[in-house]
C-alpha positions as CSV (number, residue, x, y, z in Angstrom):
1,M,10.2,-12.0,34.3
2,S,8.3,-8.7,34.7
3,S,4.6,-8.1,35.5
4,S,1.9,-5.9,34.2
5,A,-1.9,-5.8,34.0
6,H,-1.5,-8.7,31.6
7,G,0.3,-10.9,34.2
8,A,3.8,-12.2,34.2
9,I,5.7,-11.3,31.0
10,D,8.9,-12.9,29.8
11,A,11.3,-9.9,29.4
12,R,13.2,-11.6,26.6
13,T,10.3,-12.7,24.4
14,G,7.3,-10.7,25.6
15,Y,5.3,-13.9,26.1
16,C,2.5,-13.7,28.8
17,A,1.7,-17.1,30.2
18,T,-1.6,-15.8,31.7
19,T,-3.1,-14.6,28.5
20,K,-1.0,-17.0,26.3
21,S,-0.1,-14.1,24.0
22,F,2.9,-12.0,23.1
23,I,3.2,-8.3,24.2
24,S,5.4,-5.9,22.3
25,L,8.6,-5.1,24.1
26,R,9.1,-1.9,22.1
27,G,8.2,1.4,23.7
28,P,5.0,3.3,22.7
29,L,4.9,4.8,19.2
30,P,4.8,8.6,18.8
31,L,1.2,8.6,17.4
32,P,-1.0,11.6,16.9
33,P,-3.8,11.9,19.5
34,A,-6.6,9.5,18.5
35,D,-9.3,12.2,18.8
36,V,-7.6,14.5,16.2
37,P,-9.2,14.3,12.8
38,L,-6.5,13.0,10.4
39,T,-6.4,10.8,7.3
40,F,-3.6,8.5,6.5
41,P,-2.5,10.6,3.4
42,A,-2.2,13.7,5.6
43,F,-0.2,11.8,8.2
44,A,2.0,10.3,5.4
45,L,2.8,13.7,3.9
46,S,3.7,15.1,7.4
47,L,6.5,12.5,7.4
48,L,8.1,13.7,4.2
49,P,11.1,15.9,4.4
50,S,11.0,19.5,3.1
51,P,12.0,20.0,0.3
52,H,10.5,16.8,-1.0
53,P,12.8,14.0,-2.1
54,A,14.6,14.6,-5.4
55,H,14.3,10.9,-6.5
56,P,11.1,9.6,-8.0
57,A,8.0,8.7,-6.0
58,L,6.9,6.0,-8.5
59,L,8.8,4.1,-11.2
60,D,7.4,1.8,-13.8
61,A,9.4,-1.5,-13.6
62,A,8.8,-2.2,-17.3
63,T,9.4,1.2,-19.0
64,G,11.3,3.3,-16.4
65,E,8.6,6.0,-16.6
66,A,8.9,8.0,-13.4
67,V,6.6,10.2,-11.3
68,S,8.4,12.8,-9.1
69,Y,7.2,13.6,-5.6
70,P,6.1,17.1,-6.7
71,A,4.2,15.6,-9.6
72,F,2.6,12.9,-7.4
73,L,1.5,15.4,-4.9
74,S,0.2,17.7,-7.6
75,Q,-1.9,14.9,-9.1
76,V,-3.3,13.9,-5.7
77,R,-4.3,17.5,-5.0
78,A,-5.9,17.8,-8.4
79,L,-8.0,14.6,-7.9
80,V,-8.9,15.7,-4.3
81,G,-10.1,19.0,-5.8
82,A,-12.3,17.1,-8.3
83,L,-13.8,15.1,-5.5
84,R,-14.5,18.2,-3.3
85,S,-16.0,20.1,-6.2
86,R,-18.2,17.1,-7.1
87,V,-16.7,16.8,-10.5
88,V,-16.4,13.2,-9.3
89,P,-19.5,12.5,-7.3
90,L,-17.9,10.9,-4.3
91,G,-17.8,12.3,-0.8
92,R,-16.8,11.4,2.8
93,G,-18.0,7.9,3.7
94,D,-18.9,6.8,0.1
95,V,-17.3,3.6,-1.1
96,A,-15.3,3.6,-4.4
97,F,-14.7,0.2,-5.9
98,V,-11.3,-0.1,-7.8
99,L,-10.8,-2.8,-10.4
100,A,-7.5,-2.2,-12.1
101,P,-4.1,-3.8,-12.5
102,A,-1.0,-2.1,-11.0
103,R,-0.4,1.3,-12.7
104,L,1.5,4.5,-11.8
105,D,-1.8,6.3,-11.3
106,V,-3.3,3.8,-8.9
107,P,-1.3,5.1,-5.8
108,V,-2.4,8.6,-6.8
109,L,-6.1,7.4,-6.9
110,Y,-5.7,5.7,-3.5
111,F,-4.1,8.7,-1.8
112,A,-6.7,11.1,-3.2
113,L,-9.7,9.0,-2.3
114,L,-8.4,8.4,1.2
115,A,-7.6,12.1,1.7
116,A,-11.2,13.0,0.7
117,G,-12.6,10.5,3.2
118,V,-13.8,8.1,0.5
119,V,-13.5,4.4,1.4
120,V,-11.3,2.5,-1.1
121,A,-12.4,-1.1,-2.0
122,P,-9.8,-2.5,-4.3
123,A,-10.4,-5.9,-5.9
124,N,-8.6,-8.4,-8.1
125,P,-9.0,-7.4,-11.8
126,A,-8.8,-11.1,-12.8
127,L,-12.2,-11.9,-11.0
128,T,-15.2,-12.9,-13.0
129,A,-18.1,-10.6,-13.5
130,G,-20.2,-12.6,-11.0
131,E,-17.5,-12.4,-8.4
132,V,-17.0,-8.7,-9.0
133,S,-20.8,-8.1,-8.6
134,R,-20.8,-9.8,-5.3
135,L,-17.9,-7.8,-4.0
136,V,-19.5,-4.5,-5.1
137,S,-22.6,-5.5,-3.2
138,L,-20.6,-6.6,-0.2
139,S,-18.8,-3.2,0.0
140,G,-21.8,-1.1,-0.8
141,A,-19.8,0.8,-3.5
142,S,-21.6,3.6,-5.2
143,F,-18.9,4.4,-7.8
144,A,-16.1,2.5,-9.5
145,F,-12.7,3.1,-11.1
146,A,-11.5,0.6,-13.7
147,V,-9.7,0.3,-16.9
148,S,-11.0,-0.6,-20.4
149,A,-10.1,-4.2,-20.0
150,T,-12.0,-4.7,-16.7
151,A,-15.0,-2.3,-17.0
152,A,-17.3,-4.9,-18.6
153,K,-17.1,-6.9,-15.4
154,L,-18.7,-4.2,-13.3
155,P,-22.5,-4.3,-12.6
156,A,-24.6,-2.4,-15.1
157,G,-25.5,1.1,-14.0
158,L,-22.6,1.5,-11.6
159,P,-21.0,4.9,-12.4
160,T,-17.4,4.4,-13.5
161,I,-14.4,6.3,-14.5
162,L,-11.7,4.6,-16.6
163,L,-8.1,5.2,-15.5
164,D,-6.9,4.8,-19.1
165,S,-9.2,7.5,-20.4
166,P,-8.5,11.1,-21.3
167,H,-11.1,12.1,-18.8
168,F,-9.2,10.7,-15.9
169,R,-5.9,12.1,-17.1
170,S,-7.6,15.5,-17.3
171,L,-8.7,15.2,-13.6
172,L,-5.0,14.7,-12.6
173,H,-4.0,18.0,-14.2
174,S,-6.7,20.5,-13.3
175,D,-6.7,22.4,-10.1
176,H,-10.5,22.6,-9.6
177,G,-9.9,25.6,-7.4
178,E,-7.7,23.8,-4.9
179,N,-5.2,25.9,-2.9
180,E,-1.8,24.1,-2.9
181,S,-1.1,25.4,0.6
182,A,-4.4,24.1,2.1
183,P,-4.3,20.9,4.2
184,L,-4.8,17.9,2.1
185,D,-7.7,16.4,4.1
186,A,-9.3,19.6,5.5
187,G,-9.4,18.0,9.0
188,A,-12.8,16.5,8.4
189,V,-12.1,12.8,8.7
190,C,-11.7,10.9,12.0
191,Q,-8.9,8.5,12.4
192,S,-11.4,5.8,13.4
193,A,-13.2,6.3,10.1
194,T,-13.0,3.4,7.6
195,A,-10.2,3.9,5.1
196,T,-10.5,0.8,3.0
197,I,-12.4,-2.4,2.6
198,L,-10.0,-5.2,1.8
199,Y,-11.1,-8.7,0.6
200,S,-9.9,-12.1,1.6
201,S,-8.6,-14.5,-1.0
202,G,-11.5,-16.9,-0.6
203,T,-9.3,-20.0,-0.2
204,T,-11.2,-21.2,2.9
205,G,-14.7,-20.3,1.7
206,R,-16.5,-17.3,0.2
207,V,-14.6,-14.1,0.0
208,K,-15.0,-11.9,3.0
209,A,-14.5,-8.1,3.5
210,A,-12.6,-6.4,6.3
211,A,-12.9,-2.7,7.1
212,V,-9.6,-1.0,8.0
213,P,-9.6,2.5,9.7
214,H,-7.1,5.3,8.9
215,R,-5.7,4.9,12.4
216,S,-4.5,1.4,11.5
217,F,-2.5,2.6,8.5
218,I,-1.1,5.5,10.5
219,A,0.1,3.2,13.3
220,R,1.7,0.8,10.9
221,A,3.5,3.5,9.0
222,A,4.7,5.2,12.3
223,G,5.9,1.8,13.6
224,L,8.0,1.1,10.5
225,R,9.4,4.6,10.5
226,A,10.4,4.3,14.2
227,L,12.0,1.0,13.6
228,H,14.0,2.2,10.6
229,V,15.2,5.3,12.6
230,K,16.2,3.2,15.6
231,V,18.3,0.7,13.6
232,K,19.3,3.2,10.9
233,S,18.3,0.7,8.3
234,R,17.1,3.0,5.5
235,K,19.3,4.7,2.9
236,A,18.7,8.2,1.6
237,N,17.4,6.8,-1.7
238,E,15.5,3.6,-1.0
239,R,13.9,1.8,-3.9
240,T,11.1,-0.6,-2.9
241,L,9.7,-3.1,-5.3
242,I,6.1,-4.2,-4.4
243,G,5.9,-7.9,-5.3
244,A,2.3,-8.2,-4.2
245,P,-0.7,-6.8,-6.1
246,M,-2.0,-3.4,-5.2
247,F,-5.4,-4.8,-4.3
248,H,-3.9,-7.2,-1.8
249,T,-3.7,-6.3,1.8
250,M,0.1,-6.3,1.8
251,G,0.5,-4.6,-1.6
252,F,-2.1,-1.9,-0.7
253,F,-0.3,-1.0,2.6
254,F,3.2,-1.1,1.4
255,T,2.4,0.9,-1.7
256,L,1.1,3.7,0.6
257,N,3.9,3.2,3.1
258,G,6.7,3.6,0.5
259,L,5.4,7.0,-0.3
260,A,5.0,7.9,3.3
261,Q,8.7,6.9,4.0
262,G,9.9,9.0,1.0
263,S,11.1,5.9,-1.0
264,T,10.9,5.3,-4.7
265,T,8.2,2.6,-5.2
266,V,8.9,0.4,-8.2
267,V,5.6,-0.6,-9.6
268,M,5.2,-4.1,-11.3
269,T,2.9,-2.8,-14.0
270,E,1.1,-5.4,-16.3
271,A,4.0,-5.4,-18.8
272,A,6.5,-6.2,-16.1
273,A,4.3,-8.7,-14.2
274,R,3.8,-10.8,-17.3
275,A,7.3,-12.1,-17.0
276,G,6.6,-13.6,-13.6
277,L,9.3,-14.1,-11.0
278,R,12.1,-13.8,-13.5
279,G,10.7,-10.5,-14.6
280,M,10.4,-9.3,-11.1
281,L,13.9,-10.2,-10.1
282,E,15.2,-8.7,-13.4
283,A,13.4,-5.4,-12.5
284,A,14.9,-5.5,-9.0
285,R,18.4,-5.9,-10.6
286,R,17.8,-3.3,-13.4
287,W,16.5,-0.6,-11.0
288,E,18.9,-1.4,-8.2
289,V,16.1,-2.1,-5.8
290,T,17.0,-2.0,-2.1
291,E,13.8,-3.6,-0.7
292,I,11.3,-6.1,-1.9
293,M,7.9,-6.8,-0.5
294,A,6.9,-10.4,-1.4
295,A,4.7,-13.4,-0.6
296,P,6.3,-16.7,0.4
297,P,6.3,-18.2,-3.1
298,V,8.4,-15.3,-4.3
299,V,10.9,-15.7,-1.5
300,L,11.1,-19.4,-2.3
301,G,11.7,-18.6,-6.0
302,M,14.4,-16.2,-5.0
303,T,16.3,-19.0,-3.2
304,K,16.3,-21.0,-6.4
305,D,17.1,-18.2,-8.9
306,G,20.6,-17.3,-10.0
307,C,19.9,-13.6,-10.3
308,R,22.5,-11.4,-8.5
309,L,20.8,-8.6,-6.5
310,T,23.8,-6.6,-5.2
311,S,21.8,-3.6,-4.2
312,L,19.2,-5.5,-2.2
313,V,19.4,-5.1,1.6
314,R,15.9,-6.1,2.8
315,V,13.1,-8.5,2.0
316,I,9.8,-8.3,3.8
317,C,7.7,-11.4,3.4
318,G,4.0,-11.4,4.3
319,G,0.5,-12.5,3.2
320,A,1.0,-16.1,4.4
321,P,3.4,-18.1,6.7
322,L,6.9,-18.6,5.4
323,P,8.0,-22.2,5.7
324,G,10.9,-22.6,8.0
325,S,13.0,-24.4,5.4
326,V,12.7,-21.4,3.1
327,A,13.7,-19.1,5.9
328,E,16.8,-21.2,6.5
329,Q,17.7,-21.3,2.8
330,F,17.3,-17.6,2.2
331,P,20.4,-16.3,4.1
332,R,22.6,-18.9,2.4
333,R,21.5,-17.6,-1.0
334,F,21.5,-13.9,0.1
335,P,23.9,-13.5,3.1
336,H,23.8,-9.7,2.7
337,V,20.0,-9.4,2.8
338,D,17.8,-9.1,5.9
339,L,14.7,-11.2,5.8
340,Y,11.7,-10.0,7.8
341,R,8.5,-12.0,8.2
342,Q,5.3,-10.1,8.6
343,M,1.9,-11.6,9.2
């Protein structure tokens, strides 16, 4: 046993009997000073190697369409330029509501909005118009990004840009006077500033909203990077399949984190997602995915499916508790795959 300000701590488990809580046994993370203005996207880009990875940043699981790292960063800068020049009337502290399915341009949108200090409020595109209206009100959103199929659910009068419109595509390919060598976030956003407003599922009552600061995303990305470096668990060309929706807490973070770690993020776009679990596992096989982010039902489905995933080395399960029986079955089905449970 060791002792600290928290009381007696079990050196093996990190459990503190005094506070009845667990303390991390890992050393402190190499985080940027908390008082230095910094957005998550700027921190994420600082982690990327130079030159940038040659493999794709994003890959459509259905079509194989790919976005390279240079193209991804160019599109992010173009959209940041549109925000700074007020071509898109959103500024620091404003809230942008996002109502769209998983698409290759959604991570671009997330990065650009966060870099400009805009608060991102992503929501489930399957919600009803009434549910959407309440979430828009709850977040205080003054602007929205949607697609043609979801736009009608937004409150009347809310300024909106459609991601599947020529206008949005043009925003991704115009420089708006942006200098490519200039810092992405211009050092104007505090780490404590709200980065995103994420919504609960509403399974235990009305949907609630939680504000998450940039510092939280920075710390989580730094923690995962430090862990991978320590155990040397990442390959040079990782391919991560996000099995959770991009509006979901887990899907949102790991979509951003994959780009921060220099991986290829395999996106389950609408066409791929329609095939359900079978389609997801087929995409993992087809694109030789090395890592899958998934909720417990997906992990359970993997234990019952006969698909051979020879390239897979890691599954991170989160979003809800994973039943112990499933955790026991998984290594028998995939002895070569590490299963991590994240709450």
